[in-house]
C-alpha positions as CSV (number, residue, x, y, z in Angstrom):
1,X,0.0,0.0,0.0
2,X,2.8,2.4,0.9
3,X,4.5,1.6,-2.5
4,X,1.3,2.5,-4.3
5,X,1.0,5.8,-2.5
6,X,4.6,6.6,-3.2
7,X,4.1,5.8,-6.9
8,X,1.0,8.0,-7.1
9,X,2.7,10.9,-5.4
10,X,5.7,10.6,-7.7
11,X,3.5,10.5,-10.8
12,X,1.6,13.6,-9.6
13,X,4.8,15.5,-8.9
14,X,6.2,14.6,-12.4
15,X,2.9,15.7,-14.0
16,X,2.9,19.1,-12.2
17,X,6.5,19.8,-13.1
18,X,5.9,18.8,-16.7
19,X,2.8,21.1,-17.0
20,X,4.8,24.0,-15.4
21,X,7.7,23.6,-18.0
22,X,5.2,23.2,-20.9
23,X,3.4,26.4,-19.8
24,X,6.7,28.3,-19.5
25,X,7.7,27.2,-23.0
26,X,4.4,28.5,-24.5
27,X,4.9,31.8,-22.6
28,X,8.3,32.3,-24.1
29,X,7.0,31.4,-27.5
30,X,4.2,33.9,-27.2
31,X,6.6,36.6,-26.1
32,X,8.9,36.0,-29.1
33,X,6.1,35.8,-31.6
34,X,4.5,39.0,-30.2
35,X,7.8,40.9,-30.3
36,X,8.2,39.8,-34.0
37,X,4.7,41.0,-34.8
38,X,5.4,44.4,-33.2
39,X,8.6,44.8,-35.2
40,X,6.7,43.9,-38.4
41,X,3.8,46.2,-37.7
42,X,6.0,49.2,-36.8
43,X,8.7,48.4,-39.3
44,X,9.9,52.0,-39.6
45,X,11.0,51.9,-35.9
46,X,13.7,49.9,-34.2
47,X,12.9,48.0,-31.0
48,X,14.9,46.6,-28.1
49,X,12.8,44.5,-25.7
50,X,13.6,43.7,-22.1
51,X,11.9,41.8,-19.3
52,X,8.9,40.8,-21.5
53,X,6.5,38.1,-20.2
54,X,3.1,36.6,-21.1
55,X,0.1,36.1,-18.9
56,X,-3.5,35.0,-19.6
57,X,-4.6,35.2,-16.0
58,X,-7.9,37.0,-15.9
59,X,-8.4,36.9,-19.7
60,X,-10.8,34.9,-21.8
61,X,-9.6,31.6,-23.2
62,X,-7.4,32.3,-26.2
63,X,-6.6,35.8,-25.1
64,X,-3.6,37.1,-23.2
65,X,-1.2,40.0,-22.8
66,X,2.5,40.4,-23.2
67,X,4.1,43.1,-21.0
68,X,7.6,44.4,-20.5
69,X,9.9,47.2,-21.3
70,X,11.0,48.5,-24.7
71,X,13.5,51.0,-26.1
72,X,11.9,52.3,-29.3
73,X,13.9,54.3,-31.8
74,X,11.7,56.1,-34.3
75,X,14.4,57.1,-36.8
76,X,18.1,56.2,-37.5
77,X,19.8,58.8,-35.3
78,X,17.2,58.8,-32.5
79,X,19.1,59.2,-29.2
80,X,16.4,57.5,-27.1
81,X,18.1,55.3,-24.4
82,X,15.1,55.0,-22.1
83,X,13.1,51.8,-21.6
84,X,9.4,52.4,-21.4
85,X,6.7,50.0,-20.3
86,X,4.6,48.5,-23.0
87,X,1.8,46.0,-23.4
88,X,0.4,44.0,-26.3
89,X,-3.0,42.3,-26.3
90,X,-2.9,39.1,-28.3
91,X,-5.2,36.4,-29.5
92,X,-3.7,32.9,-29.4
93,X,-4.6,29.5,-30.9
94,X,-3.2,27.8,-27.8
95,X,0.0,27.1,-29.7
96,X,0.8,30.3,-31.6
97,X,-0.1,34.0,-31.6
98,X,-2.9,34.5,-34.2
99,X,-3.5,38.2,-33.9
100,X,-1.9,41.3,-32.3
101,X,-5.0,43.1,-31.1
102,X,-3.6,46.2,-29.5
103,X,-0.1,47.6,-28.6
104,X,0.6,50.6,-26.3
105,X,4.0,52.1,-25.6
106,X,5.0,54.5,-22.8
107,X,2.4,53.0,-20.4
108,X,2.3,54.1,-16.8
109,X,3.2,51.6,-14.0
110,X,-0.4,51.7,-12.6
111,X,-1.8,50.6,-16.0
112,X,0.8,47.9,-16.3
113,X,0.0,46.6,-12.8
114,X,-3.8,46.5,-13.5
115,X,-3.4,44.8,-16.9
116,X,-0.4,42.4,-16.4
117,X,-0.4,41.6,-12.7
118,X,-3.9,40.3,-12.1
């Protein structure tokens, strides 16, 4: 009986760890795809992203948000060295980003907290 309980506990732990790593991989994939879509949509600007992350907590299934910091240069000799908060609302298929619904740059910390830290 004790062996059975130990086996079940082990299987549950392995399943939880696997789900965690799978979710983390999708999050990274969503961040990378979203950053690529932003670069394509605003192709006249140059972007440098930092500390970006994905969350779907508090959003409908298939929806989520990517938040982080971005240094955006609007033209070649732009001297901007400041990272500003940004968010991007996205629609996902579960595996990939399907649509970039909205992007906002230079967003205040209060707005980021309410949208990204639910």
